[in-house]
C-alpha positions, 0 to 999 in steps of 0.5 A, a space after each residue: 517288939 517290932 511287928 513284921 510287915 510287907 516283905 519281911 512278913 511274907 518271908 516269915 510266913 513262907 519259911 514257916 510253911 516250908 518248915 511245917 508242910 501240909 500233913 493233911 488235906 482239909 475240906 469243909 462243907 457248910 450245910 445251910 449256913 444262913 448268914 453271909 458273915 459266917 460264909 465270908 469268915 469260912 472263906 477267910 479261914 479256908 485260905 488261912 488254913 490252906 483248905 483244899 476246898 469249901 463246899 456250900 450247900 442248901 441255903 448257904 449264900 454264895 459269892 458274889 455277895 457283898 458281905 461274903 466278899 467283905 468279911 472274907 477279904 476277897 478270899 472267895 477268889 483264891 479258895 476252891 469252892 463249889 455249890 452242891 445242890 445235894 449235900 448228901 451226894 457231895 459227902 458220898 463223893 468225898 467219901 469215895 475220894 478217901 475223905 473222913 467226914 467229921 461233923 462238928 456237932 453236939 451229938 450223943 456220940 460226939 467226942 471232943 475235937 482234940 480227942 478224935 483221930 483224924 485221917 490224912 483227908 478230912 472234911 469238916 461239916 458244919 450246919 445251920 446256925 440255929 438248927 445245926 446239921 440235919 439228921 440225914 447228913 449226920 448219918 453219912 458222917 463218919 464221926 462227930 466232934 464238939 468244942 467243949 464249952 466252959 461257960 453258960 453258952 452251949 456252942 460257939 459261932 459256926 465259923 469260930 468252931 470251924 476255925 478251932 477244929 481246922 487249925 487243930 487238925 493242921 497242926 497235928 503230927 503225921 
């Protein structure tokens, strides 16, 4: 089997996107995600899944940051992003714009990510690598979803969890 490269790869991906289309608008909020590696990975993911925007809040580092740029492969130049001083106000603005706000967090009410019903416009919220999403932000969210864990660990890396959920949503039928 021969790998696709160059023009053939671009053609293949262009045709794939045309045949599938974007059925949902996906955004993501990083609430005080501390490590630049995770932020860079989120930028690369946002580009790959075709997110409408990435919202950085709290202590989340912002571009230009050498680690974000390197891990994100310069996707901070392609992805629409903003820094919001107040995460709560930013989520309320998204709600007013018709977004369903989904926390990727382990809560008593959380359901597995693949069992949740997603609207046409979704904002996935992820939190700090150790502390998660704050209670105030969870109170604003419409629902919470989690990635089931089958080993000894309790959760995945924040950028990995965001990637699993975002690609799942991107592949859902109308």
